[in-house]
C-alpha positions as CSV (number, residue, x, y, z in Angstrom):
1,M,0.0,0.0,0.0
2,N,2.8,2.3,0.9
3,D,4.5,1.6,-2.5
4,Q,1.3,2.3,-4.3
5,H,1.0,5.6,-2.4
6,I,4.6,6.6,-3.4
7,A,3.9,5.6,-7.0
8,S,0.7,7.7,-7.0
9,A,2.5,10.7,-5.6
10,F,5.2,10.4,-8.2
11,D,2.7,10.3,-11.0
12,R,0.9,13.4,-9.7
13,D,4.2,15.3,-9.4
14,L,5.3,14.2,-12.8
15,E,2.0,15.2,-14.4
16,E,2.4,18.7,-12.9
17,I,5.9,19.0,-14.3
18,Q,4.8,17.8,-17.7
19,A,2.1,20.4,-17.7
20,H,4.8,23.0,-17.1
21,V,6.7,21.6,-20.0
22,M,3.7,21.9,-22.3
23,K,3.1,25.5,-21.1
24,M,6.8,26.3,-21.7
25,G,6.6,24.8,-25.2
26,G,3.5,27.0,-26.0
27,L,5.4,30.1,-24.9
28,V,8.4,29.1,-27.1
29,E,6.1,28.5,-30.1
30,E,4.5,31.9,-29.6
31,A,8.0,33.5,-29.3
32,I,9.0,32.0,-32.7
33,R,5.7,33.1,-34.3
34,Q,5.8,36.6,-32.9
35,G,9.5,37.0,-33.6
36,A,8.9,36.2,-37.3
37,K,5.9,38.5,-37.4
38,S,7.8,41.4,-35.9
39,L,10.4,41.0,-38.7
40,K,7.9,40.7,-41.5
41,Q,5.9,43.7,-40.3
42,R,8.9,45.7,-39.1
43,D,7.3,46.0,-35.8
44,E,9.8,47.2,-33.2
45,E,7.3,47.1,-30.3
46,L,6.3,43.5,-31.0
47,A,10.0,42.6,-31.2
48,E,10.5,44.1,-27.7
49,Q,7.6,42.1,-26.4
50,V,9.3,38.9,-27.6
51,R,12.5,40.0,-25.9
52,R,10.7,40.6,-22.6
53,G,8.8,37.4,-22.9
54,D,12.0,35.4,-22.8
55,K,12.2,36.0,-19.0
56,Q,9.0,33.9,-18.5
57,I,10.5,31.1,-20.6
58,D,13.7,31.2,-18.5
59,A,11.6,31.1,-15.3
60,M,9.7,28.1,-16.6
61,D,12.9,26.3,-17.3
62,T,14.2,27.0,-13.8
63,L,10.9,25.8,-12.3
64,I,11.0,22.6,-14.2
65,Q,14.6,21.9,-13.4
66,E,14.0,22.5,-9.7
67,E,10.9,20.4,-9.6
68,C,12.6,17.5,-11.4
69,A,15.5,17.7,-8.9
70,R,13.1,17.6,-6.0
71,L,11.3,14.7,-7.6
72,L,14.5,12.8,-8.0
73,A,15.5,13.4,-4.4
74,L,12.2,12.6,-2.8
75,R,10.8,9.8,-5.0
76,Q,14.1,8.2,-6.2
77,P,12.5,6.9,-9.4
78,I,14.0,3.9,-11.2
79,A,13.9,2.5,-14.7
80,S,11.4,4.1,-17.0
81,D,10.3,6.6,-14.4
82,L,13.9,7.9,-14.1
83,R,14.2,8.0,-17.9
84,T,11.0,10.2,-18.0
85,V,12.4,12.7,-15.5
86,L,15.7,13.0,-17.2
87,T,14.0,13.4,-20.6
88,V,11.8,16.2,-19.2
89,M,14.9,18.0,-17.9
90,R,16.6,17.8,-21.3
91,I,13.5,18.9,-23.2
92,A,13.1,21.9,-21.0
93,A,16.7,22.9,-21.4
94,N,16.4,22.7,-25.2
95,L,13.2,24.7,-25.2
96,E,15.0,27.4,-23.2
97,R,17.7,27.5,-25.9
98,V,15.1,27.8,-28.6
99,G,13.6,30.7,-26.6
100,D,17.0,32.4,-26.5
101,Y,17.3,32.2,-30.3
102,A,13.8,33.7,-30.7
103,K,14.9,36.5,-28.4
104,N,18.0,37.0,-30.5
105,M,15.9,37.2,-33.6
106,A,13.8,40.0,-32.0
107,K,17.0,41.9,-31.0
108,R,18.2,41.9,-34.6
109,T,14.7,42.9,-35.8
110,S,14.9,46.0,-33.6
111,V,18.0,47.0,-35.5
112,L,16.7,46.0,-39.0
113,V,13.5,48.2,-38.8
114,H,15.8,51.2,-39.1
115,M,17.5,49.8,-42.2
116,Q,16.6,49.5,-45.9
117,P,14.6,46.2,-46.3
118,I,16.0,43.4,-48.4
119,D,13.5,42.2,-51.0
120,G,11.9,38.9,-50.1
121,A,14.1,38.2,-47.1
122,S,11.4,38.6,-44.4
123,G,9.0,36.3,-46.2
124,A,11.7,33.6,-46.7
125,I,12.7,33.9,-43.0
126,S,9.0,33.7,-42.0
127,R,8.6,30.5,-44.0
128,M,11.7,29.0,-42.4
129,S,10.5,29.9,-38.8
130,K,7.0,28.5,-39.6
131,E,8.6,25.2,-40.4
132,V,10.5,25.2,-37.1
133,Q,7.4,26.2,-35.2
134,L,5.5,23.3,-36.8
135,M,8.3,20.9,-36.0
136,L,8.2,22.1,-32.3
137,S,4.5,21.6,-32.1
138,D,4.8,18.1,-33.6
139,V,7.6,17.0,-31.3
140,L,5.7,18.2,-28.2
141,D,2.7,16.1,-29.5
142,A,5.1,13.2,-30.0
143,Y,6.3,13.6,-26.4
144,I,2.8,13.6,-24.9
145,R,1.7,10.7,-27.1
146,R,5.0,8.8,-26.8
147,D,5.0,8.6,-30.6
148,E,8.3,7.4,-31.8
149,E,7.3,7.6,-35.5
150,L,6.3,11.3,-35.2
151,A,9.5,12.1,-33.4
152,Q,11.5,10.4,-36.3
153,D,9.5,12.4,-38.8
154,V,10.5,15.6,-37.0
155,R,14.2,14.5,-37.1
156,H,14.1,14.1,-40.8
157,R,12.3,17.4,-41.5
158,D,15.3,19.3,-40.1
159,I,17.0,18.8,-43.4
160,E,14.4,21.1,-45.0
161,V,15.3,23.8,-42.5
162,D,19.0,23.4,-43.3
163,Q,18.2,23.7,-47.0
164,M,16.2,26.9,-46.4
165,Y,19.1,28.3,-44.4
166,N,21.6,27.5,-47.2
167,A,19.4,29.1,-49.8
168,L,19.1,32.2,-47.8
169,F,22.8,32.3,-47.1
170,R,23.5,32.3,-50.8
171,E,20.8,35.0,-51.4
172,F,22.3,37.3,-48.8
173,L,25.8,36.8,-50.3
174,T,24.5,37.8,-53.7
175,F,22.8,40.9,-52.3
176,M,26.0,42.0,-50.6
177,M,28.2,41.4,-53.6
178,E,25.8,43.4,-55.8
179,D,25.7,46.4,-53.5
180,P,27.9,46.9,-50.5
181,R,25.2,49.1,-48.9
182,N,23.3,45.8,-48.3
183,I,26.0,44.3,-46.1
184,S,24.8,45.5,-42.7
185,S,21.2,44.4,-43.3
186,C,22.2,41.1,-44.8
187,M,24.5,40.4,-41.9
188,H,21.7,40.8,-39.4
189,L,19.3,38.8,-41.6
190,H,21.9,36.1,-41.9
191,F,22.3,35.8,-38.1
192,I,18.5,35.6,-37.8
193,A,18.4,32.8,-40.3
194,K,21.2,31.0,-38.5
195,N,19.4,31.4,-35.2
196,I,16.3,29.7,-36.8
197,E,18.5,26.9,-38.2
198,R,19.8,26.4,-34.6
199,M,16.3,26.3,-33.3
200,G,15.7,23.4,-35.7
201,D,18.7,21.6,-34.3
202,H,17.4,21.9,-30.7
203,V,13.9,20.8,-31.8
204,T,15.6,17.8,-33.4
205,T,17.4,17.1,-30.1
206,I,14.0,17.1,-28.4
207,A,12.9,14.5,-30.9
208,D,16.0,12.4,-30.1
209,Q,14.9,12.6,-26.4
210,V,11.4,11.5,-27.2
211,I,12.8,8.4,-29.0
212,Y,15.0,7.7,-26.0
213,L,12.0,8.0,-23.7
214,V,10.0,5.5,-25.8
215,T,12.7,3.0,-26.7
216,G,15.4,3.5,-24.0
217,E,18.0,4.2,-26.7
218,L,19.0,7.3,-28.6
219,P,18.8,7.1,-32.4
220,D,21.7,5.2,-34.0
221,E,21.8,6.9,-37.3
222,A,23.4,10.3,-37.7
223,R,20.9,13.2,-37.8
224,P,20.2,14.2,-41.4
225,K,21.7,17.5,-42.4
226,G,21.5,19.7,-45.5
227,N,24.7,20.4,-47.5
228,A,26.6,23.0,-45.7
229,V,27.6,26.2,-47.5
230,N,31.3,26.8,-47.7
231,Y,31.4,30.6,-48.1
232,E,32.3,33.2,-45.6
233,L,30.3,36.4,-45.2
234,P,32.2,39.7,-45.4
235,T,32.5,41.5,-42.1
236,S,33.5,45.0,-43.3
237,G,30.9,47.7,-43.0
238,V,28.9,46.0,-40.2
């Protein structure tokens, strides 16, 4: 009876922590969405809201890590229960990093609104961020449903994000070569695109953790990646 009581208490605590994870995931999804919107609409006020909102994401990460540490200390879970707690901690840490990249995107946007826009750049970045946002939504669903197949699908979709980034890199390089006055704007846009590409990497890491949670093993095969570009951006005039 005592063991059942302990197990029941563990389940309740874990459910509460998982609710925090889903709330944090929702905040991160919104940060990505609003960050891309602020760039597309050249909305400095919205970009500032994204930057301020990162504090709540950081606070959620701290809360989840503390609650998981408390759960490990008090309940001393074993086997699959321990795996679940460790997975939750890793998911929260990766969500926090995605939130940081969304904040960085907003910081760059606050500078870009005062510069000459680059044709088509905000739309392309918006499409790239939308794909990452959808990947994040799906990987959180995969976590809740313990859906290995969906997690694998998210892993393989990261190659699309890499390809979008590589295409944007080449576009920005072309714009800078054609007119040196575009260098500053393109540099900021490049870093935004790179931040989104890194978001995709962290979402893919969450997918790896979901697979680990379901199977007890991390994926054997290397994560699919798009062909990396081999050019270097100019740094003068930035």
